[in-house]
ROMITOR-373504 format. One line per field, with one value per residue: x, y, z of N, C-alpha, C in turn; residue in three letters. Coordinates in steps of 0.001 Angstrom, whole numbers, plus 500000, padded with zeros to 6 digits. Layout:
// residues N
n.u	X  ...;
n.v	Y  ...;
n.w	Z  ...;
ca.u	X  ...;
ca.v	Y  ...;
ca.w	Z  ...;
c.u	X  ...;
c.v	Y  ...;
c.w	Z  ...;
rest	ALA  ...;
END
This chain:
// residues 405
n.u	474702  471957  471760  471272  468502  469033  471935  471592  470068  471996  473984  472605  472100  474690  475398  475369  476982  479306  479986  480013  482165  484260  484775  486133  488751  490950  492677  492559  490349  489437  490051  488246  489104  487908  489133  490477  491889  493849  495060  497719  496908  494875  491679  490212  488934  489579  487590  488322  488497  490119  492188  494557  497641  497308  499435  500961  498987  498624  501196  500883  499192  500596  502401  500999  500211  502492  503059  504150  502679  499388  495959  495341  493672  491104  491155  490646  491177  492446  494883  495755  496500  498470  500322  501155  502203  504520  505743  506645  508767  508188  507578  504870  504233  504820  503109  500521  498117  496814  494015  492270  488849  486779  486269  485577  484456  482780  482245  480233  479154  481354  481140  478928  479577  481680  480165  478430  480286  481364  479167  478637  480772  481102  482902  482848  484088  483567  484199  485675  488099  487028  486152  484750  481863  480719  481567  482983  484944  486980  487774  487463  485456  483198  482458  481259  478165  475981  474176  471959  470479  467954  466466  463858  462854  463441  465385  467739  469330  472104  474064  476741  479033  479623  477267  475333  476310  475829  473152  472491  473554  471881  469692  470747  470821  468286  467554  468949  471499  475215  477003  478378  481525  482399  485104  485390  483422  484288  486828  485992  484740  486833  487983  486289  483849  480261  478299  475843  476469  478668  477669  476031  473603  473521  474805  478217  480127  482977  486119  486534  484221  484155  485824  487232  485916  487192  488209  487937  488429  486745  484499  483067  484086  483314  484265  486770  486129  483631  484404  486096  484410  482752  484314  486150  488710  491211  490916  493419  495110  493702  494019  496914  497302  496089  497355  499867  499169  498675  501182  502535  501117  498743  495985  493410  493609  492745  492659  492196  493738  496343  499698  502106  503711  506533  507129  508875  510431  511201  513869  515905  517614  521262  522747  525154  528163  529539  532824  535053  538084  540368  542713  544605  545225  545587  543916  540794  538360  536295  532949  530174  529004  531301  533353  531981  531985  534794  535638  534297  532062  528576  526965  525323  526347  528796  528022  526779  528968  530511  528683  528674  531243  530854  529198  530339  532000  534015  535343  535067  536280  538569  540127  543186  543731  544454  543899  540924  540055  540659  539007  536636  536580  536887  535473  532941  532523  529662  528412  526874  527680  526464  525730  523931  522631  521380  518463  519349  521957  523737  525625  525029  526780  527596  526905  524215  522288  523039  522966  520243  518974  520263  519286  516460  516534  517224  516453  515747  514068  511631  508942  508989  508969  506058  505221  506888  508592  511456  511707  510117  511752  514155  513149  512583  515338  516289  515267  516595  519270  522502  522819  524152  523059  521758  519237  517466  518210  517224  514461  514161  514355  512262  512421  511804  509274  509312  511500  514088  514782;
n.v	483264  484466  487591  488608  490246  492491  492708  493639  496060  497734  497893  499357  501865  502731  502906  505252  507108  505694  505794  508385  509379  507754  509190  511468  511104  512196  511020  511431  510181  507194  503762  501003  497478  494308  491254  487936  485275  482381  478949  477688  475160  474173  474002  475633  478899  482470  485342  488915  492377  495379  498534  498751  497985  494929  493185  493962  493493  490672  489957  491024  489613  487115  488266  488605  486216  484929  486249  485706  486554  487691  487233  484076  482871  480874  477254  476460  478712  481345  482344  480098  478095  479509  479704  476863  476476  478351  477018  474980  475772  477401  480283  482615  483949  482329  480040  480904  482831  485871  487604  490356  490997  492820  496431  499531  502921  503206  502446  501405  499890  498319  496538  495367  493820  492359  490580  489445  488065  486276  484844  483929  482245  480494  480551  480416  479046  475527  475092  477063  479780  481845  483006  484680  486788  488676  492214  493671  495592  496518  494877  492634  493748  494723  492409  490530  489058  490401  489770  491622  492196  493888  496392  496992  496201  493476  490694  491866  491655  492421  493321  493763  494896  497627  498293  498051  499652  502128  502144  502301  504873  506225  506152  507398  509901  510656  510811  513126  512706  512412  510744  507411  506307  504068  502800  502777  501106  498768  498527  498034  495705  494111  494037  492417  493015  492499  492677  494379  495802  497167  498678  500577  499776  498575  499347  499808  498543  498638  498502  501338  502583  501909  503446  504666  507319  510746  514004  517171  520391  520799  519236  515937  513429  510432  510110  510751  511916  513042  514860  516559  517768  519079  520996  522096  521268  519317  515810  514387  516041  515832  513109  512723  514287  512725  510472  511412  512371  509691  508646  510056  509585  510714  510182  511518  514093  517210  517169  519450  521604  520810  521487  520308  519823  518663  515928  516226  513908  512778  512605  514261  512591  512832  514278  513198  514739  515427  515607  516822  516694  519066  520167  522389  522569  519899  518759  517216  519022  520543  521348  519686  521673  523710  521966  521445  523507  524294  522111  522492  520793  519241  519509  517459  515431  514947  514205  511927  510238  510089  508586  506289  505432  504940  502856  500716  499513  501003  503522  506776  508774  507822  507535  508698  512173  512867  510656  510477  512860  512323  510183  511329  513211  511803  510963  508396  505541  504658  503743  501280  498585  497462  494934  494402  492034  492088  491053  490977  490131  492345  494142  496047  498078  499517  502164  501777  504126  505047  502910  502268  504512  504475  502180  502567  504453  503016  501261  498640  498400  499236  498021  497619  500184  500849  499752  500037  502325  504666  504763  502625  500521  500832  500485  497752  496828  497311  495241  492986  493618  493059  491369  489940  488226  487188  486351  487464  490266  490777  490213  492619  494645  494243  492404  489832  487727  486585  486521  484334  481861;
n.w	471729  473256  474825  478346  479936  481903  481172  478395  478874  480472  478345  476600  477842  477871  475087  473603  474953  474998  472139  471488  473061  471984  469666  470149  470771  472366  474268  476977  478008  479831  478778  478622  478818  477937  478308  477616  479137  478639  479039  476958  474898  476629  478018  479854  480712  481301  482109  482138  483340  482251  482533  481570  479452  477323  477574  479848  481941  482060  482796  485417  486490  486799  488576  490852  491302  492192  494476  498002  500086  501216  499668  498548  496966  495177  494788  492194  490782  488585  489691  491159  489077  487737  489711  489908  487352  487811  489890  488520  487389  484924  482860  483205  481013  478925  479208  479323  477422  476367  475004  473695  473833  473767  473960  475325  476507  478623  482054  482883  480752  480353  482599  482142  479568  480576  482163  480387  478428  480441  480755  478468  477450  479544  481856  484392  487656  488212  485700  484245  484925  486476  489560  491009  490790  487884  487048  488918  489108  491098  493130  496076  497545  495967  494609  495968  497147  499778  502886  504704  507950  508168  510405  510365  507488  507462  506071  503715  500546  499016  496057  496289  498768  498458  497287  499536  501255  499791  499897  502605  503115  501875  503499  505759  504625  504218  507117  507624  508797  508662  506172  505758  504901  502121  502554  505042  506146  504944  506335  508831  508549  508167  510515  511857  512283  512355  509402  510077  511937  510931  508970  510598  511810  513973  517440  518339  520900  522776  524722  525115  525708  528165  529905  532943  534908  534516  535634  534387  534109  536437  535655  535357  533082  530996  528446  526033  523724  524094  526126  524610  522714  524632  525904  524043  523527  522161  521612  521542  523128  525512  526186  526199  528648  530648  530392  531161  533861  535187  535063  536956  539001  539683  539850  540320  539523  538063  535086  533283  534546  534247  533747  532629  534847  536219  538699  541639  542100  539678  537773  535227  532906  532463  529646  527740  526794  523464  522532  520203  518016  517961  515733  515791  518712  519507  521125  522639  522190  521105  520211  518129  516314  516218  515292  512768  511453  511246  509701  507500  507145  506958  510019  510658  509399  510557  513078  512404  511471  513904  515378  514118  514540  517239  517344  516176  517932  519196  521314  520606  522274  523448  521206  519246  518814  516108  514509  515011  514151  511104  510463  510896  508989  506387  503669  503393  501410  499957  497576  495881  493762  490633  488205  485347  483059  480138  478088  475372  475754  476136  478884  481529  483803  486853  489356  491448  490921  488282  486666  486671  485613  483006  481869  481879  479998  477718  474809  475157  477285  476939  477269  480169  481187  481070  483303  485404  487149  487889  490736  491467  490448  491870  494524  494475  494191  496382  497983  497094  496982  498559  496409  493488  491926  488832  488117  490317  490069  487319  487797  489602  487819  486107  484112  484199  485587  488206  490910  491348  493971;
ca.u	473822  471084  472195  470317  467881  470148  473066  470991  469705  473160  474649  472009  472261  476055  475868  475542  478125  480669  480178  480490  483439  485343  485082  487028  490221  492014  493798  492220  489289  489927  489446  488124  489156  487321  490004  490397  493376  493548  496321  498015  496453  493851  490228  489722  489189  489252  487473  488710  488536  491500  492396  496063  497787  497064  500855  501118  497963  499114  502452  500512  498300  501610  503121  500276  500040  503963  503515  504178  501652  498172  495106  495844  492420  490458  491993  490374  491136  493614  496079  496195  496927  499620  501477  501599  503080  505734  506180  507193  509891  507719  507145  503617  503993  505109  502213  499313  497816  495821  493735  491232  487395  485975  486702  484738  484860  481920  482562  478855  479042  482293  480657  477955  480290  482365  479276  478057  481304  481491  478004  478573  481875  480814  484109  482773  484574  484985  484469  486690  488976  486473  485632  483966  480736  481327  481169  483298  485680  487403  487960  486313  484225  482285  482176  480636  476915  475894  472610  471869  469309  467375  465612  462413  462511  463831  466422  467990  470341  472654  474963  477898  479257  479451  475623  474574  476746  475231  471538  472489  473715  470576  468773  471213  470620  466797  467233  469797  472939  476276  477215  479658  482570  482700  486262  485209  482707  485145  487630  485164  484404  488133  488295  485609  482501  479054  477595  474884  477245  479610  476716  475530  472436  473757  475865  479657  480655  484167  486700  486736  483113  484205  486828  486906  485656  488102  487691  488490  487910  485598  483453  483366  483658  484022  484679  487646  485186  482524  485021  486574  483278  482248  485644  486827  490168  491495  491017  494768  495597  493341  494796  498255  497257  495544  498630  500969  498630  498815  502558  503073  500411  497823  494752  492300  493991  491948  493461  492079  494662  497682  500497  503087  504680  507163  507347  510265  511001  511580  515168  516105  518846  522046  523201  526790  528590  530460  534140  535722  539346  540961  544159  545217  545752  545850  543033  539252  537837  535205  531647  529810  528763  532533  533959  531564  532373  536232  536022  533364  531191  527363  526866  524602  527333  529875  527522  526618  530258  531096  528013  529004  532451  530606  528442  531497  532724  535271  535051  535622  537038  539766  541060  544120  542827  544625  543093  539427  539915  540875  537925  535378  536489  537177  534141  532594  531917  528400  527945  526526  527948  525504  525913  522736  522715  520175  518080  520208  523505  524694  525775  524911  527522  528067  526119  522600  521548  523476  522437  518738  518740  520775  518258  515277  516773  517508  515253  515004  513252  510234  507750  509191  508380  504812  504579  507944  509419  512761  511396  509804  512956  514922  512513  512918  516578  516463  514684  517445  520663  523636  523111  524771  522261  520987  517464  516706  518399  516317  513156  514236  514375  511019  512718  511179  507963  509377  512835  514355  515253;
ca.v	483014  485530  488465  488693  491762  493228  493036  494515  497320  498332  498270  500297  502849  503440  502769  506641  507733  505008  505961  509974  509547  507244  509975  512552  510889  513123  510188  511560  509342  506004  503012  499751  496367  493018  490359  486396  484496  480678  478394  476992  473824  473986  474288  476545  480473  483593  486837  489786  493709  496121  499765  498484  497162  493365  492302  494419  492988  489221  489925  491528  488287  486319  488790  488656  484698  484655  486757  484745  486818  488066  486386  482925  482600  479489  476295  476337  480180  481659  482227  478708  477475  480142  479203  475515  476934  478941  475916  473770  476542  477963  481562  482685  484432  481334  479196  481635  483928  486817  488328  491269  490796  493845  497693  500496  503960  503613  501847  500561  498982  497318  495637  494658  493207  491307  489574  488830  487042  485180  483806  483113  481326  479572  480713  480354  477753  474993  474918  478105  480275  482993  482468  485960  487312  489699  493488  494021  496941  497077  493926  491913  494792  494921  491149  489434  489525  490583  490090  492316  492010  495454  496446  497357  495633  492221  490228  492463  491140  493252  492677  493970  495813  499095  498730  497712  501032  503269  502061  502860  506284  506950  506300  508343  511320  510939  511398  514301  512327  512051  509430  506650  506020  502636  502265  502552  499894  497474  498250  497459  494188  493275  494047  491202  493457  492012  493715  495451  496790  497979  499911  501366  499396  498256  500213  499158  498589  498443  499230  502849  503227  501590  504276  505347  508735  511671  515269  518134  521942  520636  518484  514573  512655  509154  509847  511812  512750  514074  516061  517451  518628  520226  521961  522572  520835  518234  514576  513896  516641  515271  511854  513261  514697  511575  509619  512218  512081  508338  508242  510751  508986  511863  509646  512201  515295  517833  517230  520534  522466  520296  522233  519686  520123  517306  515646  516573  512615  512595  513500  514200  511938  513818  514120  513064  515859  514896  516407  516428  517163  520447  520014  523439  522249  518425  518218  517054  520479  521107  520723  519326  522983  524406  521113  521159  525112  524493  520997  522784  519507  519494  519036  515996  514319  514824  513395  510659  509653  509937  507567  504948  504881  504473  501672  499759  499130  501799  504631  507946  509701  507215  507611  509877  513472  513067  509683  510696  513984  511915  509304  512151  514118  511124  510329  506916  504986  504184  503437  499746  498497  496304  494402  493824  491311  492583  489855  490778  489964  493413  494437  497616  498289  500681  502489  501655  505220  505115  501496  502401  505617  504070  501107  503267  505087  501988  500879  497295  498585  499944  497152  497783  501632  500864  499344  500212  503782  504472  504435  501338  499501  500924  499849  496254  496480  497084  493922  491897  493924  493493  490389  489802  487085  487726  486209  488545  491376  490861  490588  493960  495526  494035  491642  488484  487502  486439  486287  482863  481714;
ca.w	472927  473703  476154  479336  479905  482575  480280  477225  479382  480648  477178  475876  478585  477654  473928  473146  475752  474320  470759  471279  473572  471271  468532  470784  470276  472869  475061  478303  478552  480120  477865  479199  477969  478330  477969  477899  479350  478589  478985  475840  475051  477721  477584  480693  480385  482421  481589  483322  482821  482897  481725  481218  478147  477522  478048  481350  482629  482143  483764  486686  487077  487172  489710  492035  491996  492839  495773  498980  501037  500768  499277  497714  495957  495323  494222  490714  490186  487587  490355  491471  487776  487401  490674  489594  486360  488375  490663  487639  486417  483566  482853  482857  479570  478000  479357  479258  476302  476542  473780  473775  472989  473623  474315  475435  477135  479481  482734  483045  479772  480702  483504  481375  478839  481238  482672  479107  477989  481441  480820  477137  477332  480469  482515  486069  488144  487950  484145  483896  486112  487047  490915  491621  489901  486959  487122  490025  489030  492584  494189  496878  498064  494950  493962  496769  497599  501267  503296  505834  508750  508370  511849  509844  506504  507491  505396  502502  499853  497970  495128  496933  499949  498147  497154  500755  501866  499139  500564  504098  503195  501561  504840  506298  503902  504729  508593  507975  509195  507884  505259  505912  503728  501972  503001  506745  506178  504676  507297  510012  508150  508107  511832  512424  512705  511472  508447  510367  512968  510250  508425  511699  512204  515568  517996  518727  522204  523035  525741  525117  526327  529655  530471  534119  534715  534995  535844  533443  534409  537237  535111  534982  531760  530777  527136  525478  522590  524737  526834  523752  522291  525262  526321  522931  523622  521100  522364  521813  524229  526941  526150  526836  529925  531254  530482  531982  535283  535571  535223  538033  540329  539957  539283  540529  539308  537154  533816  532538  534996  534125  532795  532136  536035  536736  540044  542162  542153  538407  537353  533994  532373  532117  528355  527551  525798  522610  522350  518934  518069  517595  515290  516273  519800  519713  522202  522158  522814  520111  520028  516857  515596  515998  514301  511290  510932  510901  508741  506324  506650  507583  511370  510672  508721  511690  514115  511807  511625  515131  515979  513438  515099  518414  517197  515696  519435  519651  521907  519958  523037  523484  520043  519023  518106  514828  513920  515090  512882  509957  510341  510717  507704  505307  502936  503352  500179  500124  496653  495592  492225  490317  486880  484841  481864  479261  477089  474326  476147  476679  480077  482375  485023  487702  490522  491350  490097  486970  485890  486641  484473  481691  481538  481622  478795  476887  473851  475510  478662  476344  478022  481397  481560  481256  484760  486633  487264  488512  492149  491616  490096  493221  495734  494115  494369  497882  498522  496677  497255  497751  495547  492183  491332  487781  488063  491145  489393  486289  488434  490004  486751  485436  482798  484588  486447  489541  491423  491562  495250;
c.u	473092  471618  470781  469539  468579  471119  472812  470948  471054  473975  474091  472189  473496  476440  476298  476726  479504  480841  480814  481849  484609  485831  486093  488311  491392  493017  493527  491123  489769  489286  489504  488202  488778  488565  489732  491761  493080  495046  496426  497777  495428  492550  489517  490136  488893  489040  487644  488633  489578  491280  493964  496332  497753  498288  501170  500201  498269  500335  502031  499809  499385  502286  502360  499940  501540  504125  503153  503266  500410  497126  495607  495088  492042  491513  491832  490384  492463  494959  496571  496926  498252  500717  501866  502539  504598  506342  507011  508577  509461  507460  505696  503356  503999  503959  500660  499288  496799  495277  492468  489976  486513  486631  485444  485175  484010  482154  481336  478914  480206  481960  479798  478455  480937  481236  478755  478980  481435  480572  478301  479767  481867  482174  484222  483252  483410  485081  485529  487275  488345  485839  484744  482948  481477  480896  481637  484043  486391  487631  487105  485144  483130  481978  481499  479067  476733  474435  472765  470609  468855  466599  464087  461979  463007  465216  466637  469215  471022  473836  476350  477947  479023  477753  474970  475205  475953  473470  471521  472846  472541  469472  469286  471054  469205  466600  468307  471041  473894  476778  478374  480270  482532  483834  486174  484560  483536  486345  487163  484970  485695  488501  487289  483984  481532  478684  476647  475608  478301  478911  476158  474102  472435  474899  477068  480039  481993  484796  486606  485451  483254  485216  486375  486758  486912  487616  488565  487847  486640  484425  483929  483040  484140  484188  485555  486911  484160  483250  485611  485398  482745  483118  486147  488245  490311  491569  492308  495541  495007  493818  496159  498162  496774  496848  499571  500623  498875  500173  503189  502250  499429  496523  493694  492485  492855  492771  493469  493213  496095  498425  501895  504411  505437  507254  508716  511108  511472  512594  515375  517403  520054  522484  524828  527175  529752  531682  534814  537073  539576  542501  545044  546074  546081  544921  541650  538581  536688  534100  531161  529679  530151  533437  533610  531882  533856  536415  535117  532512  529642  527689  526299  525639  528423  529193  527217  527951  530781  530065  528424  530413  532213  529926  529243  532157  533675  534579  535784  536610  538376  540855  542017  543344  543007  543784  541478  539035  539700  539631  536581  535392  536735  535850  533990  531998  530857  527890  527934  526670  526958  525861  524752  523092  521259  519708  519059  521762  524195  524736  525670  525737  527638  527273  524765  521929  521904  522774  520894  518427  519256  519820  516917  515397  517057  516397  514590  514274  511915  509151  507908  508699  506962  504245  505414  508580  510602  512580  510933  510795  513895  514567  512590  514095  516927  516154  515783  518782  521319  523859  523584  524093  521458  519613  516835  517077  517466  514950  513081  513858  512980  511396  512276  510317  508349  510839  512947  515011  516537;
c.v	484533  486287  488554  490114  492725  493689  493983  495886  498092  498716  499442  501554  503543  503547  504288  507111  507014  505567  507507  510172  509094  508252  511003  512238  511639  512381  510561  510842  507699  504956  501672  498518  495079  492181  488757  485998  482991  480273  477478  475656  473303  474332  475616  478119  481186  484883  487881  491322  494571  497528  499781  497819  495662  492811  492694  493803  491366  489171  490249  490255  487484  486969  488543  486947  484134  485041  485657  485041  487265  486955  485216  482555  481059  478619  476082  477811  480056  481808  480981  477864  478176  479646  477709  475747  477403  477894  475029  474535  477181  479385  481799  483147  483554  480481  479772  482547  484624  487563  489227  490999  491767  495061  498760  501883  504312  502301  500714  499624  497927  496358  494676  493630  492047  490238  488812  487793  485880  484150  483175  482202  480450  479673  480740  479188  476778  474660  476131  478600  481651  482499  483553  486264  488497  491125  494170  495555  497552  496087  493350  492666  494918  493831  490198  489915  489364  490404  490549  492338  493315  495436  496486  496418  494108  491953  491111  491939  492151  492676  492744  494866  497203  499318  498654  499308  502269  503387  502768  504268  507127  507270  507430  509894  511849  511524  512507  513893  512173  510719  508707  506072  504490  501936  502143  501255  498740  497525  497690  495971  493544  493261  492777  491629  492669  493199  494767  496326  497779  499154  500799  500972  498987  499089  499154  499380  498103  498887  500540  503484  502696  502335  504630  506853  509540  513037  516266  519506  521680  519654  516917  513905  511397  508962  511093  512575  513541  515153  516956  518252  519740  521315  522621  522321  519496  516822  514078  514660  516130  513752  511771  513571  513682  510640  510091  511863  510626  507947  508862  510351  510037  511355  510402  513619  515865  518031  518734  521742  521938  521060  521805  519858  518743  517158  515759  515091  512074  513388  513125  513164  512736  513307  514124  514135  515147  516034  515878  517126  518279  520356  521080  523221  520788  518004  517834  518078  521035  520428  520323  520786  523593  523277  521109  522671  525098  523455  521511  521508  519805  518725  517596  514929  514128  513929  511905  509732  509157  508661  506422  504556  504178  503057  500500  499084  499872  502964  505883  508838  509155  507115  508893  510970  513305  511727  509825  511796  513141  511111  510164  512962  513210  510646  508932  506547  504260  503498  501959  499752  497317  496141  494023  493245  491456  491194  489679  490405  490863  493466  495869  497366  499427  500883  502262  502785  505312  504032  501784  503390  505316  502874  501684  503972  504204  501591  499454  497366  499203  499379  497523  499184  501655  500512  499768  501575  503618  504306  503086  500184  499647  500410  498427  495914  496495  495877  492845  492302  493401  492244  490779  488723  487671  487461  487194  489727  491774  491036  492019  494970  495423  493036  490238  488587  487427  486172  484719  482780  481172;
c.w	473159  474893  476993  479257  480488  481779  478858  477644  479649  479423  476435  476496  478088  476176  473321  473715  475192  473047  470651  471853  472623  469957  468893  470399  471240  473816  476515  479014  478796  479307  478671  478492  478589  477639  478423  477984  479299  478679  477510  475795  475740  477247  478713  480366  481521  481764  482534  482564  483289  482099  481362  479879  478475  478277  479515  482244  483108  482970  485189  487082  487572  488478  491028  492315  492272  494166  496857  500208  500504  500415  498338  496551  495932  494462  492865  490061  489343  488303  490765  490204  487580  488345  490487  488437  486871  489337  489777  486819  485213  483783  482384  481399  478581  478014  478978  478190  476674  475411  474373  473038  472880  474315  474439  476319  478285  480559  482893  481972  479898  481467  482734  480490  479292  481534  481389  478619  479085  481033  479505  476814  478593  481288  483927  486522  488460  486395  483757  485284  486940  488562  491297  490457  489095  487456  488412  490074  490334  493384  494980  497496  497333  494208  494748  497370  499213  501582  504472  506667  508915  509678  511365  508607  506333  506598  504035  502057  498860  497255  495460  498251  499548  497763  498376  501392  501202  499424  501865  503990  502485  502610  505628  505887  504522  506150  508609  508696  508297  507251  505930  504829  503533  502426  504532  506788  505958  505733  508537  509597  508353  509625  512665  512813  511861  510579  509049  511235  511917  509411  509386  512140  513618  515935  518464  520061  522409  524313  525873  525799  527756  530541  531949  534165  535134  534873  534880  533545  535301  536940  534958  534001  531872  529327  526794  524498  523130  525537  525919  523146  523290  525610  525207  522921  522961  522075  522342  522862  525717  527278  526761  528260  530938  531429  531364  533612  535873  535773  536536  539219  540577  539388  539267  540184  538204  536087  533101  533338  534943  533335  532581  533301  536201  538211  540552  542099  540847  538053  535855  533672  531978  530664  528273  526595  524864  522347  521047  519026  517540  517187  515641  517724  520298  520676  521569  523069  522087  520220  518510  515974  515360  514953  513027  510704  510316  509729  507454  505887  507296  509032  511448  510144  509719  512724  513745  512001  512769  515844  515210  514150  516582  518397  516673  516994  519974  520405  521433  520663  523405  522220  519897  518261  516523  513897  513945  513987  511501  509601  510199  509513  506343  504787  502937  501919  500170  498978  496205  494268  491804  488670  486317  483283  481206  478428  475889  474486  476503  478242  480593  483716  485618  488844  490290  490449  488649  486029  485558  485464  483122  481067  481245  480235  477527  475961  474410  476694  478161  477065  479354  481885  481707  482567  485812  486341  487844  489960  492348  491367  491473  494287  495567  494546  495830  498657  498087  496841  498564  496825  494255  491282  490118  487670  489044  490574  488363  486800  488901  488819  485779  484304  483113  485447  487961  489826  491876  493020  495047;
rest	MET  ARG  LYS  SER  ARG  PRO  THR  GLN  ARG  ARG  LEU  ALA  ASP  CYS  GLN  ALA  LYS  ASP  THR  SER  THR  SER  ARG  VAL  GLY  THR  GLY  SER  GLN  ARG  ARG  TRP  THR  VAL  TYR  ARG  ILE  ARG  LYS  ARG  GLY  GLY  SER  LYS  GLU  TYR  ILE  GLY  LEU  THR  CYS  ARG  ALA  ALA  ASP  VAL  ARG  LEU  ARG  ALA  HIS  GLY  HIS  ASN  ALA  ALA  ARG  ARG  SER  GLY  ARG  GLN  GLY  ASP  ALA  SER  SER  LEU  GLY  ALA  ALA  MET  ARG  GLU  CYS  LEU  ALA  ALA  GLY  GLN  ARG  VAL  THR  ASP  VAL  PHE  GLU  LEU  ASP  VAL  ILE  ALA  GLU  THR  ASP  CYS  PRO  GLN  ALA  ALA  ARG  ALA  LEU  GLU  ALA  TYR  TRP  ILE  GLU  ARG  LEU  GLN  THR  ARG  ALA  PRO  ASP  GLY  TYR  ASN  VAL  MET  PRO  ALA  GLY  SER  LEU  GLY  GLY  PRO  ALA  ASN  SER  LYS  THR  VAL  THR  VAL  ALA  HIS  PRO  SER  GLU  GLY  GLN  LEU  THR  PHE  ALA  SER  ILE  SER  ALA  ALA  THR  HIS  PHE  ARG  ASN  GLY  GLU  PHE  ALA  SER  ALA  GLY  LYS  GLU  ALA  VAL  SER  PRO  SER  ILE  VAL  TYR  ALA  ARG  LEU  GLY  MET  GLY  TRP  PRO  ILE  GLU  ARG  ALA  LEU  GLY  TYR  GLU  SER  GLN  THR  ASP  GLY  ARG  ALA  LEU  ARG  ALA  GLY  PHE  VAL  CYS  ASN  GLY  GLN  THR  PHE  ARG  SER  LEU  ARG  ALA  ALA  SER  ASN  VAL  LEU  GLY  VAL  SER  ALA  GLN  THR  LEU  ARG  SER  ARG  LEU  HIS  ARG  ALA  LYS  GLN  LEU  GLY  ARG  GLY  THR  VAL  ASP  VAL  GLY  GLN  ASP  ARG  ARG  ARG  ARG  SER  SER  SER  VAL  GLN  ARG  ARG  PRO  ARG  SER  ARG  ILE  LEU  LEU  PRO  ASP  LEU  ARG  THR  GLY  GLN  LEU  CYS  LEU  ASN  ALA  THR  GLU  PHE  ALA  ARG  LEU  SER  LYS  LEU  PRO  LYS  ALA  THR  VAL  LEU  HIS  ARG  TRP  HIS  GLN  ILE  ALA  LEU  SER  GLY  GLN  ASN  PRO  SER  LEU  LEU  ALA  PRO  ALA  ASP  LEU  HIS  ARG  ARG  LEU  THR  THR  PRO  VAL  GLN  ARG  GLN  HIS  SER  VAL  THR  LEU  ARG  LEU  PRO  SER  GLY  ARG  ARG  LEU  SER  GLY  GLY  VAL  ARG  LYS  VAL  VAL  LYS  THR  PHE  LEU  ALA  ASP  ALA  GLU  SER  ALA  SER  VAL  LYS  LEU  ARG  LEU  SER  GLU  SER  GLY  ILE  ARG  ARG  ARG  LEU  ARG  ARG  VAL  MET  PRO  THR  GLN  ASN  GLN  PRO  GLU  LEU  GLN  TRP  ALA  PHE  GLY  LEU  SER  ASP  VAL  ALA  GLU  ASP;
END
């Protein structure tokens, strides 16, 4: 099939850069891969773009499809097909296969190649699994066309939110104004703002502009930002002073003169004193600092164990001094033991830290190291512990796509 002119132009622009960069071979240049995913025995295909290894990207598709939260995607999407596979108890990697069809070091050429192969193989839904236009390199913000009602040029259509933001920032630069970040524009859209308001073509009016006037250093303001700019005091400081004035019933006070003075009617809550045992006298007469010095324990450890006794429903002050001393100085066993069964049948047993380090040093974890670090595995383990269910443990260690319920 003949390539479209935009595709040919983008490929020609990056051909020299792609060739010269590939000769360097230093490993520091990011390598873009255009890949195809298809269901074994099926006719539908998906074209995607990634910088990761092929097997890692396929597992990532399966992991995203298995998530119970977030965007679920179109009914004809690749994610929907993978969820059907998981619901039937099958592994994504057993049902779907991924093969690489093009590679390049130029991101512009990568976008063009992705668009070309989607057009050539006809993978747009419903004939294929691609539900978004090609050339996104960054999710929904760069994959949906947007139409903006420009105040002077009428209806303008942009290929993406990023393109619309880039155009708007060009107008800001011409007017000598500060540019707006694409992330701010996308956050505004997520809060329900119209695209024109998110880009700054329309003013945003909310409850903050309706603030009742307040006095600061003899001047009346209706905006914390305006007062901050005029007086050189941070908006957070002014907000704190206003809040404190309202709590104390000083609605008309000059917050510029407020110096954290408490009303005589406000009483501090007395703090209870913690008394700890002294085995030399057999009495509860030591504070936490003195007890920590005598027992050679960190003060934070002493206080934590004292509070754990109190939270268990017992009053530490009513315990015998010897019993309380024993409980405060006896180490608490907090290690969680885990037993992991590897695909080869071997078992790794011990504490969480030991098993994780042993697993990552083992040859069988070579593929897992590409996408899960030690902290990543421990973060997953916190979600499934203290279970000893092998499917859940294997998911936590990256040996399976999804944990079984």
